[in-house]
N, C-alpha and C positions, 0 to 999 in steps of 0.2 A: 089572698095568697100570702103564705108566710114570707118573712123577710129572707131574701136570698142574696148570695154574692157570687158573681162570676169572676174567677181569678184568671187573669191573662198575663202570662210571663212574656217579657219582650227583650229583644236585642235587635237593634236596627230595624224597627218596624214603622218608621215614619210614614211610609206609603199607605199603611193599612190602619193605623191606630185610631185615627179620628172616625173613620167609617165603622169599624167594628164596635167601638164604644157606643156610637150613636145608635146602631142597630140593636145592640143588646139592651140599652136603656129604653128603647121604644117598645120593648116587649111587654113591660108591666112596671108600674111605679114602685113595686116592692122589690125590684131587682136592682142591686148596686153592682158596681164594677170595681175591682181592685187590680191595678196594673203593678206587676213586680218587674221593674226594669233593672237590667244588669249593666248599668252605666253605658247605655247605647251612645256611641259617638255621633250618631246621625241626628240627635236631638229629639228622639222619641219622647223622653221624659218632659221636655219643654212643651211639646204639643199637649201632653196629658195635663200639665199644669195650667195651660191656657184653657182647656176644657173644664178644669176644676173651678175656675173663676166663674163659669156660667152654670155649673151643675154640682150640687152638693152630694150627689150619689156616686161620684167618682173619687176613688182613693188611689194613692200612689205610694209605693215603697221603692226607693232607689237604693241599689246596692253597688258597691265598688267593684268593678271588674265583672267579667263573665264567669259567674259562679255555677251556672248550669240549670237546666230545665227542672230536674227533680227537686233540687233545693229551693227553687223559686216556688214550686207548688207547695212544698212543706211550709215555707215561710207564709204563703198565702192562706193555707189551711189553719195554721196557728193563729194568724191575725183574725180570721173570720170566727174561729171558735172563741177567742177572747172577747169578741164583740157580740156573741150570742146570735149569730146568723143561724137560721134553721137549716138552710140548704147551702152547700158549698159545691160550686160547679167549676170545673176547669175547662179552659178553652184556649186554643191557639189564636194568635193575632192575625194569621195569614189567611183566614177564611177556610181553612181545611176542615173546620168544624162549623157548619152553618148555624148562625145565631138562633134561628127559629127552633132548632132542636132543644134549646134550653127549656122551653115550655113543656116539651114532651118529658124531659128529665124530671122536672118539678111535678108534673102530673103523676109520674110513676112513684115518686116519693110520697105524694099525698095519698096514694093507694097502699101505703104501708110497706113499700119496698125498703130494704136496708141499704141497697146499693142499686143505682140505675146507670146503664150505659146506653148510648145512642150511636149506632154504627153509621158512619159515612163510608164512602168507598175506601176501604182499607184503613180507616181511622175511627176513633171513638172519642166521645166526651165522657166524663165521669162526674157523677154527682153523689156526694155523701148525703144520705137521707136522715130524717129526724132522729132516729135512735142513735146514729153514729155521732151526730153533733151534740146531742144532749148528754150522752153518756161518755163522751170523749174517747170513744173506741177507735181503733185504727181500721183502715179499709181492709187489710188482709184478714183480720178477724171476721169481718162481716162477709167477705167473699167465702171464706171457709165455712162459716156457719150456714150460709144460704146453700152451699153445695152439699151439706150433710156431714161434712167433716167436723170432728170435735176438736176443740182447743181449749 
């Protein structure tokens, strides 16, 4: 399996962060986790740091203040692209995205999809696939191209 990163933005997720990271890492040894924490006052980043001492596949970016979900994903995507991860996967820390779906997303990418989504009840995960990461293209281009629109 190619090197993959699951990006998990957090704000006050101390109740979930240890379990979500553990479940994601248990899926495959080629899957890493990047937590992008927006200065959680509940100590979420401290829990991630304690897990980092035990596991090198956990990465943490801490930001000052609540800067928002969208910018957290952008920060995570840039970080993953700079480190040549093949697949970039976004996931919420609250288990609204089941961790086992990560493997389905990676499988879709390995079948040459440009973009893969996995629907949960009312929610979805998103994975940028190989062409996206290697060519540094943005998601919206890939979605338009796959839907037949030209850009």
